[in-house]
N, C-alpha and C positions, 0 to 999 in steps of 0.2 A: 772742491774748495772747502775750507774750514768755515764753520758758522761763527759769526761775530768777529770776522777777521778782515782787515783792510788790504786791498790789493792795488798795485800800480799797473796801469794798462796803457800800451801804445800800439799803433798799427802802421803798416806800410803796404803799398800795393804795386802791381805790375800789369802791363798789357800782355796780351797773349804772346807776342813775339819780341818782348823787351825784357830788360832786367828789372829787379825790384828797385823802387825809388827809396827815398830817405824816410825815416820814421816820423810819425806824428808827434805832437807834444804828449807828455805823460799825463794821464788822468788817474786819480786815486778813487777807488770804489770799495765799499765795505759790504760784506755779506750780512744778512739779517741775523741778529742774535735771538735765542729762545728765552722765554721768561724763566727766572730762577726758581726751581722747585726744591723744597727741603726734602731730605731723605732721613737722616738720623740726627743731624745737628739740631740742638734745641737752645732756647735762650738761657743765658746764665743768670741765675737769680740770687746767688749767694754773695752779692756785693754788699748789700745793706738792707736790713729790715727794721721797721719801727712799728708802733701801734697803729699808724695811719698811712704808711707808705712802704713800697717795695722798690728797690733799685734793680733794674734789669740791664744786662749787657747784651746788645744785639750782635750775633755772629752770623756770618754768611753760610749758605748751604755749601756742600762739598762741590757741587757743580754750579758755577755762577751763571751759566747760560751761554758761554761762547769764548772767543779769543781775547787777545790782549788789548784791543783798541777801544771798542765801545761797549763791551759786555760786562763791565764792572757794575757792582751794586750801587745804585744811586740813592735809594731811600729804604727805610724799614717801616712797616706798620706793626705796632705792638698792640695785641688784642688781649683783653682780660675781662673776667667776670667771676662772681662768687662760685665756688666749686659746687657742682651738682645742682645748680639752680635752674639751668635751662634757659636763663635770661639771654637776650642778645649781648654780643660782646661789645665792650667799650673800646674804642680805638684811639691810638696816638700815633702821629707820623714823625719820623726823625730822619734827617739827611745823613747819608754816609759820604765822607769826603776822602780825598787821597791821604790827607793828614790824619784823619780819624775814621778809618773804615769800620770800626766796631764800637759805636758810641754807647754810652750809658744813658738810660732813660729812667726817670723817677715816676712811678705810678703813685699818685697822692690822693688824699681824700678817702682812704680806705677805712673799713671798720676793724676794730681790734679783735684779736682772737678769732680771725676769720681766714679761712683758706680760699685762695683764688687760683683759678685756672689761667695760665698765661701761655701765649704762643706768638710766633713771629711770622710775618709775610714779607718777603724781599721783593724789590722792584729794580729792573734794569730797563734798557731802552725798549725791550719787548713787552714791558708791563709787569704786573704782579704775578708771582708764581703761586704754587700751592703752599698752605701753611705748614709750619713746623709741628712736630709732636708737642703735646701739651705738657707743661711743667706746673705742678701744684705747689704753691707756697703759702704758708700761714703767716699772718701778721702777729706782732707781739701784742701783749695786753698790759698796758701800763696802768696799774691801779693805784689807789691812794693809801690803803692801809691793809692790815691783815698779815697773815703769815707769809714768809718767803717761799716762793714756788719756783722750781727749776724744771725745765723740760726742753724737748726738741721742737724746733719749728720746721724741720725737714731740710733737705738739701745741705746737710752739714752744719746748719745753724742751730744754736741752742740759746736759752735765755735763763736768767736768774733775776726775778723781780718780785714785787709784792702784789698780792691780789687785793681787790677792793672790797671783798666780802659781799659783792652784789649778786645779781641773779645768775650770773654765769659761773659762779664759784661756790664751792662749799666752804666750810670753816677752814679746811686745809687747802683751800684754793684750787681744788680739782675742778676741771671743766665738766659741765653737765648740760650741754645745749639741748639734748633731746627731752629731758624731763622738764626743763623750764619752758619749753615751747610745746608742751603737751604731746610730745612725739609727733607733732604735725609740722615741724620746721627745724631750723638750725639757729642757735644762739649767736648773735653778732653784736659786738660793742655793748658790753654790759647787760642791760635789761632788754635790749631789742632782739626781736626774732625775725628771721627771714623765713616766711611761711611757705609750706608746700602748696602746690596748686589746689584750689578749692577751700583754703583756710585763710582766715583773716583775724585781726585782733593783735594786741600788743604781745600776747603769748600764744598766738595761733589757736585761740580757744573757740572761735566761731566758725561754723560752716553752714551751708544751705541745708544739708541733710539733718544735722543735729540741732542747730539753733532754730531753724525755720521749718523743721519737720518734713523737709523735702517739698514744702508747699509755698516757698517764697525765696527771695534773694536777700542775703544778709549783708549788712554794711560793716565798715571797719569798726564802728562803735558797738555792734552786736544787735542793732535793731533790724527788724524784718520788714520787707515790702512783700506782702502776701499776694499770691496769684489770685485771680478771680475765683470766688467761691470759698475763700478761706479767710479767717480773721483771727485776732488774738496776738499776744506778744510773740508767740512761737508759731503762729499760723496753724495751730493745731485745731482750731475751731472751724469745723466745716459749716459754712453758712448756706450752701446751696441745697435746697430741699428737693431739687429735681434737675434733670438735664435742661429743662426750660430755663431755670434760674441760672445755670452755668452759661447758657447762651446769652442771656441778658447781661450777666456780669462781664462777659467778654466784649461787650460793646459791639462795634462794627467789625471786629476781627473775626475771620472765619475760624471755626473749630472743626477738627477732623473727627469722624466717628471713632469711638473707642471707649475704654473703661475709665470711669471717673469716680471720685469719692462723693457720695451723697449722704446727707444727714437725715435722720428721722426725728430729730429734736433732742435725742439723748445720746446717740452714738452715730458713727458713720458706717456706711456699708458701700460696697462696690456695685456700680450699675453700668450697663452698657448703653451708651448714648448714641442716638442717630440724629444728626442735625440737618434740617431742611430749611434753607433761607433763614428767617428770623425765629424759627421754631426749633425746640429741642425735645426729643422724645426718649423716654426710658423704655427699653425693650422688656416687656413682661414675660413673654414666652415665645418660643418658636416650635412649630410642629413640622416634622419631616415626613412626607407621605411615602417615602421610599425606604425608610429604615425598618427595623424588625419589631417596633413597639406600636401598639394601637392605643391611643389616648381616647377611648370611647367614653360614653356618658358615665358608666359605672366605675371608671377609674378615679374613685374619690380621693385616693392618695395624691394624685396629680392635681385635680381640680379644687379640692377642698383642704389640701394640706399646704404647709409652708416650706417643705423640704425642697432644696434646689435640685435641678436636673442639669447635667452637662456642665460646661465650663464657660466663663465669660469670654474666653478667646473664641469659642465656637458659637457665640450668641446668634450670629447671622448665618452660620454654615451648617447647623445641625440641630438636633433636638435640644431644647434649652428652656430652663425656667429659673429666673434669677431672684435675688432678694427683693427686687422692686415689686415682684408679684404680691408679696405680703406686707411690704413696708411703705410703698409709695402712695400717699394720698392723691388720688386722681382729682385734678382740679378743672381742667378745661376740655380736653379732647381724648377720644380713643381712636386709634388709627389701626386699620387692618391692612396688611400688605401680603400680596401673593407674589412669590418669586420663583422662577424656574430654577431647578437645582444647578443649572449651568451659570447662574448668576444674573440672568436677564430678569428685569422686573416685569411681571405680568400686569400689575396695577395696584392701586391702593384706594382706600375709602376712609374718609374722616367723619367723625360724629361728635357733636357737642354734648357734653354730659349735662343731664338735667340737674337743677339745683338740689333736688332731694337726694342726690347721690354724689355730690361734690364732697371732697375731703374723705372719701371712702377708698380703701384699698381694693384691688381686684380680688384678692382672696375673700374679702368680706362680701363683695358682689356675688361671688360664686356660692356663698352661703345664704343668700337671700331666698325668699320664697319663690315658688314657681311662677313662670310667665311674667317676669318683671321687666318692664321697659325702662331702660336706664339712660337713653339718649334721645335727642330729637332726630328728625329725619336726616339722612346723609347730607352733610354740608358741602363736601367736596370729594372729588375722586377722579381717577384717570385709569385708562386701560390701554395696553398695547396689544391689539388683536393680531399683530404679526408674530407675537410670541405664543399666544394661546387664544383660539376662538372656540366657540361652543356650537354643537349641533345636537339635534334630538330627533327621535323617531316620529315622523309625521303620520305614521300609521296608527299611533296611539292618541288618546284624547288629551294628553298633556299639552298645555299651552304655554307654560312657563319653562324657561331654560336659562342657562348661563349661571354665573356665580351669583349667589344671593347678595354679596357685598359689592362686587364690582359692577354688576349689571342692573341693580335695582336701588331705588332711592329711599327705602324705608328706614325706620329707626331700629336700633339694636335692642334685642330682646334676649334675656338670659334664662337659663334653666327651664326651657320649654318642656312641658309635661302634659301628656294626655292627647287630646284631639287637636293635633297640629297637621296642617295640610290635609284635613279631612281624614286623617288616619288616627285611630284610637290609641295605638301603641307606638307613638313617636316620642322620643325624648332627644333634646339637643341642648348642649351647654351654651352655645352662642349661635344666634340666628338673628334674623330681622323680623319685622312684623309682616313681611310679605306672606301671602297664603295662596293656596291653589284650591279652587272649588270645583275644578273640572274632573280631577282624577285623584283618588285618595292614596294610591300607593306611591307616595312621594316622600323623599327625604332630602335634606340639605343641611349645610352649616358646618359647625365645628363641634366635635365631641358628641356623637349621637348614636342612636340606633333606631331601626324600624323593624318591628316584629309583626307578622301577619300570619295567624294560624300556625302551621308547622314550618313556616319560612321566616327568615329574618336576616338582617345584616347589621353589624356594628362597625362604625367607621370613625376615623380620626378627622377627616375633612371630606366634604363632598360638594360638588355643585348641585344645583337643583335637578332632582332626578326622580322620575317614576321608574321603579326598579328595573324594568326591562325596556324603557324608552330611551335611556341615556345612550349617547354615542361618544361621550367624552367623560372620563373620570380622573380623579387625582390618584396618583400612586404609580404602581408598575404592574406588569402582567402577573407577578407573583403575589400581588396585594400586600407586600411586606410593608409594615409600618402604617398602613392606612386602614385596612378593613379586615374583618373576619366574618365569616358567615356562620349561621347557626342552622341546625337541621341539615347539614351537608350541602347546602346550596352555595354556589359560587358567587362572587361579587363582581360586578354590580347588578347582574341580571340572570334570570333563569335561562337554562339551555333552550327552552322553547322560545325565548325572545332574542337569543343571541344572534347578532349579525356581525361576524368578525370582520367582514369586508369593510365595514364603515365605523368600526369601534377602535378607539385608541386610548391609552393611558398617558397622562401627562405628569411627569415627576415635578412636584412643586413643594415649596416650603411656605407655610403660612405663619406670619408673625403678627402678634398683637402688641402694640405699643401704646403708651399713654403720655399725655402732657400733664405734668404735675404743677406744683405751686410756682408762681413767678418769683423773681428775685427778691421782692419785698417779703414774699412768703406770708403775707397777712392771712390769718385764719378766716376764711370767708364767713363762717357762722358767728365769729366774734368781733369782726371788724366792719367798718363802714365802707371799705374799698381797698384797693391795692396800692395806695400811695403811702410811702413811709419816709417822710422827710426826717433827716438825722437818724434814720434807722428805726423810727417808732411808728407803728401803724396806729390808725385812729380806731379806738376800741368802742364797742357797744357797752351799754350799761352793765356793770358787773364783771366784765372781762378785763384782763390786764396782761402784762408781758409785752415785749417788743412786737410780737406777732399777734397779740390779743388771743392767745390760744389756751389760756387758763383762767380760772376764776380768781377774782381778787380776794384778799383776806376778808373773812366774814361772809363770804358768798358760797353757796353750794352749787356744785356742778351737776347739771341735769343732762344725762346721756340719752341719746335716742336709740332706736333699735339697731342702728348701724354702728354703734359704738362711738359716735361723735358727741362732743360737748355741744348740746343744742342751745342751752341757755345757762345763765348764772343767776341765782336767786338768793336774796338775803333771808328767805323763809322757806320752810318745808311745811306745807299746810295740809298735806294729804298723803295717803299711802302711795298714790300714783307718783307724786313728786319724790317720795322717799325711795321708791323703786327706781326712778330715773337717776337719783343721786347714788344709788347702790345697786347696780345692775345685777349683781349675784344674789340679791336678797330674795328669799322665798317666804312662804306664808308664815306669819308669826307676829309678835308684838313689835312695834316700832315707835321710837321717840320722835314726835313731830315738834317743830319749832315755828309756830305761826307768827312770831314777831314779838309777842309779849309772853315770856315764860315758855314752858314746854309741857307736853302731856303725851301719854302713851295711847296709841291707837292699835287695834288689832287688824291686821291686813290679810286679805286673801289674794294670792298672786295666781293669775291665770295667763301664762305666757308673758306678754309684755304689759298686760293690764294688771292693776292692783286696786282692790276695793277696800274701803274703810268699813268696819263693822259698826253699824249704828246702834243696833240692839238685838238681843236674843231673848226669846220667850221659851221657858221650859214648862211644858204642859204637865209634867209629873212631879213638880216640886210643891211647895206649900204656899205659893203666892199666885193670885189671880190678877192679871193685868187686864181687866175688862174695860169697857168703854168709860165707866165712871171713875177710873183711877186717874184723875187729872194730874196728880203729882208725877206720875210716870209719863203721860202723853203730852202734857202742855207746860212743863217746866224744864229747866236745864239741869235738874238733879241727875245724879249718876247712880248706877247700880253695878256692883261687882268691879272686877279689875281686868284690864286687857291681858295681864300676865297669868290669870287664873282660868285657863281653859274656857274662854268666853263663848264658844260655840256649843258648849255643853251646859253651862250654868247660866242662870238669869243674868243679863248684862244690859247696861245702857251706858255708852261712853260719851265723852265730851264731843265726839264727832256728831252726835245727835243734835247738838245745839251750835256747833261751830263750823262744820264742814258744809260748804256750798255743794248743792246737788248738780255739779257742772255737766256731767255726761250721762251716766247710767245709774239705774237702780238694779239691784239683784236681790232675789229672794231665794234662800236655800233652806232645805229641810234636812235635819240630821236625826238619826235614831241612836240615842245614847252616844252622841258625838260623832258618829260615822255618817258621812253625807249620803243622802238618798237621792237627791236631785236638786237642780237649781234652774232658775229662769232669769233672764236679763231684759231690761226695758230702757229705751232712750228717754231721757227727761225732756219734757217740752221746754222750749226756749224761755217762756215766761217764768219758769221755776228754777232755771239753772243757777241763778244768783241767790237762791234761797236755801236756808237750812231746813232739815226735816221739821225741826221745832217750829220754825216760821210757817211752813206749809200747813202744819196741823192747827196752829193757833190763828192764822190769818184767813183760813178758808174753812170756816165752821160748817158750811153746807157742802153737799156732795160736789167734789172737784176732781177732775181727771188731771193727773200731773205727768203722765208718760204717754208715749205711743204704744201701740200693741206690742206684745212680746216679740223681741228680735231674735232670741236664741234660747234654747233649753238643753238641759243635759240630765238624763235620768240614770242614776247609778244602780238603784234597786227599787223596784215597784213597791209602793206602800200596800197595794192589794186592797184598796177600798172597795166596798160593795154597798148596794142599796137594797131597800125593801121593795120587791116587785109588787107587793100588794097595794102600794100607794101610787098616786098619780105622778109623783116626782120623777122626772126624766133625767135631771142633771145629778151627777155625783162625782166623786174624786176630789183631789185637792184643787183649790181655786187657782193656785199659781203654777204648780207643776204640771197639771193635766189640761190647762186651758190657756188660750192665747190672748185674752183681752188685756186692755191697758189697765194700769193701776190707778185707783182713786183713793181719796182720803175722805174721812167723815161721811161715809155712805149712810144715808138716812131714809126712813119712811118707806115709801112704796117702791124704792129702787130694788128691793128684793121681792116685790109683790106682797109685802107685809107692811101693815100700817105702823107697827111698832118694832122697828129693827134699826139698829145703828151699829156701824163698824168703823174703827179708826183707819185700818188699811185693808182695802179689798180691791176688786177689779170692777170693770164695767159690765161684767156678766149679769144677766137678768134671768129670773125664772118667771115664766108666764103661765105655767100649768098648775102651780101650787103655791099658795101664799105663805105658808108657814116655813120659810126658808131663811137660813142664816149661814154665813161662812166668812172666813178671813181672820184678821187679827184685831183683838181688842174690841169686843162687841157685846150686844145683848139682843134678845128677841122676846117680846112679851105679847101676850094675847089674853085679854080680859083678866081672868084670875090665874093665868099661867104665865110663866116666863123663865128664861135662862140667861145667865151671865157667863161669858167664856173669854178665855185668853186667846185661844186659837181653835178653829173648827174647820173641818172639810165642808164641802157643800152638803147641806143637810136640810131636809124638811124635818122638823123636830123629832118625829118618831119613825121616819123612813129609813134612817141610817142604821146600818148593822155594825159599823165600826166608827169610833170617834177618837180624838186625840186626848191623851191623859192617862189616868189609871183608874182602877175600879173605885178608889176612894175620892176621885175627882180632885185630888190635891194639885193645886197649881194651875188648873185649867177652868173648871166650871162649877158654879153652884146654882141651885134653883131657887125660885121664889114661890111663895104661896104653897109650900110643902110639896111641890112637884119634884120628881127626880129627873136628873139629866142623863142622857138626852132624850129619853122617852118615858112614857108612863101610861097608866090607864089601859086603854085597849091596844096600845102599840106592842109589837112583838117583844119578847123578853130576851131572845138570843142576841147577845151583843158582845163586842170585843173592844177593848181599849188599846190604843197604839201610843207608846211613850215616845214622843218626838220633841225636837227643839226646832224652832223656826227663827232664822236670822235674816235681818234686812241689812243690806250693804249699799254703799254709794261709791261712785268713782267720778 
C-alpha cells in the first residue's frame, strides 16, 4: 500500500462446502503518513525587507510525506536568529490551508543592518520533519542623515538609503561592525553590539581575562567580582599571603590541591597548595629518595639558595623546590609528609612554630645558626603502618628506630652540627630533638651525613639508623637520589653488618609544607591579633598599614637577626639600634637621633652586636687623662670627633654622657689604630639605666659595675713582661689578660697601696706587693714618690719592663717629686714603651 493513502475495504465469507456470501459494508482506512523532511527547498526571503523586519514565504519540501488524502502540510514553524551568534532559534508557527498552502510570515522586532539565519520546519499528520537549509538575510539600515549609501542585502535585494553617521557607519556610511565592537562581536542597530561569548559591554570591551585579570567575573558595566584572594578594580591585587589565606577566603567551599597565586606584599608568585580540612599549606619542597640527586647537608645551593627546582606541576610527584621556599613567611605550622612513590601516604607530622621564628621564610631558617629549635613538640601526626613499618637489628645496642618525625613526638631542630646522636661528625639539615645515648653510630632526618674515621655516608633522607643496625631504609637498592657513601662503603651498612634477608628499601618522597599568614595577614610582630574589621589590622605603637607590617612616618624600623621588623621607634639612641635599623651597616660613624637633635657616634659592629664608643685614650699623644682630670671624667664635655678616626686619636663622645649602659661594656686595645685585643662584660642591672658619666660621678667610691668578663679576643699579644727580681706576681694588661669584673673609682688599699686611685679598673687585687697600679685614669703615690698615668698595665712601679706610652711619656704619664716614670732609683733601667690606644665601648 502507499503511505498516507486512504483505502476502501470490504469482506465476504463462505463455509467449506458452500458458496461465498454477500459483501460487508465498505470501511475506509488510511495508511500512516511520514513527517515531511526538507531536502533542498528553502524559505523564500526576497518578498520584503525593512530595518526591523523580514517577510518570509513558506514553501513545502519536495516530498510532503505521503499520498493525497491526509499527508498535506498542515503548519510551518519559522525559526530565526542573528547569524553566527549560536543563540537558540526564535520560532513562529503559521497554518497552511488549502486556500493558502504557502503563506507569508513577517519576522518583526529585528535589529537594523543585521544578518539573520532563517529556516523552515513543516508539519503534517505525522508531526514535524527535519528543518530546511538555512537562508541568511540582512535587514536594512534606515538612518537619519549622512551620505547616501547603496548596497546589497543578499538574496537579490539591494538598498539605497542614508546612513545616520553613527557607530555602525563611517562618514561614507560604510559598515564596520568589527572595529566598533572591538573585534569581539558584531554591530547591530546603530551603536549596539552583539558580543561574542566571553565578552560584555556596549562595545564588547570587557571580558573576565582582560578586565578582571582572569581573577574574577566581569559585569555588563565593566565592574569585577573578584575571586577569593584577589582585590582591586581589575582583581589584579593578590590579597592571599598564603594557601591558608586562600582557604579562609573561600569560606566553607572546598578547594582542590593545585597551583595558586600568592603575594609576598609587593608582587605575586605561584605556589602549590595542599588543603586539609580548614587548613591550607604551601609546599616548600619535595625530596624523592629514588631519583638521581642527593640533597645532603653540603648541598648549600639547595638548602641555602632561592633557586627553584622542578616544576609546580610536579610539586607532589618528584623533586621540587618552589618560590614559597624563599618568599612565604611561615606563621603557624610546619608539616612533614612521607609518601610512598606509588602515591600512598605513609604519614605526616605537624609542628607549631615558636614565636621567635614566626614571619620567617624557610630559606632564612636554613641560614640560622647551628642546632636551632624552631617549633614546639609535635602537635599532631598519623602513620599508616600498612604502607611502611620499621624494624631494626636487635643484635645491636640501638634502641631507637622508626622515622624521627612520624614515630617520635619531639620538636623540630634545624642545622644540627657536631655531636648529635652521640656522634661527633653528624650533620643534618632537618631533624628533631630526639637523641640516642645508647649507640653513637646513628644518623637520621633530612639532608645529612655521618662520618666516622674512614667510613661515612651522605643521605637525602633516612629513618633513625645505626649504620649497620637498620633493616629498613629510604630509597632503592641502587641508592639513587638518597645516599652516597664515602671511602667506598655501601649505604646504609657495612658488609660486615649486612643481612640481606631482612633488609629492604622503601621508595618514598618527603615533603615539607608550611602554613603561612591567615586571611587578615596581620603582621604578628606589628599587630595585636589577627582580627581585621574593614580590612584593617590593629597595629602596635609605631606600626602602620592595613597589615601593620611597616613603620609609620617618623618611625625607624628595627630589624632582628632574622630580617623581620621587630619594632618601630621614633628615636635611634645607640649604635645597636642604628644597626637594627640598617642591617647592612658595618663599623664606622653613625648619626643617632635620640629625640632632641642628633649626634654622631662611632660604632663597632661584631656580627649582630653594635657598640658605641664612649672614649679613647691615646698613650702617646700630648695629653694625660689621669685621675685628677675631672673635666674629662666627670663632665659631659667632648673630645675629638667620631668621623676623625676615634680609635686612634684621643676621643670622648656624647655617648659618654647620653648612652645608657643597657647591656655590655667592651674594652679594646689598639696599637697605632690596629686592634690587639678586646674583652666584654655584662653590665649589672643596677647600672643598666645609667650613663658612664653618671656611674663615675654618682659612685665616687670603689664600685663594681659589671659581672666578670664574658668573652675576650686577642688579635696580637702585647708581649708584656715583668721584673723577676721583684715580688710582684701579676703582670699583663688588666682587661685583655685577666677575667675580673670592671670597677670604677678604685681607691686606696684595693691595690694593696694606700695611695692609689683609678677611674676604670677591675676587681683584680695584688696581695704580694703594695706598690701596684693599673687601669685607666689613675695615680699612685707613696711618701715623696708618685706617678700620674692615663693608662697602665699591671705594674708594681719599678717591676715592669714595659709600659704604655712613649719614651717622652707624652700623653700617658708624668711623675711627681722629680721621680721618673715608671721606675727610678734602684729599679732596673732596661725598659720599653708600647704605643697603644685604649677604647671603652657600651652596648
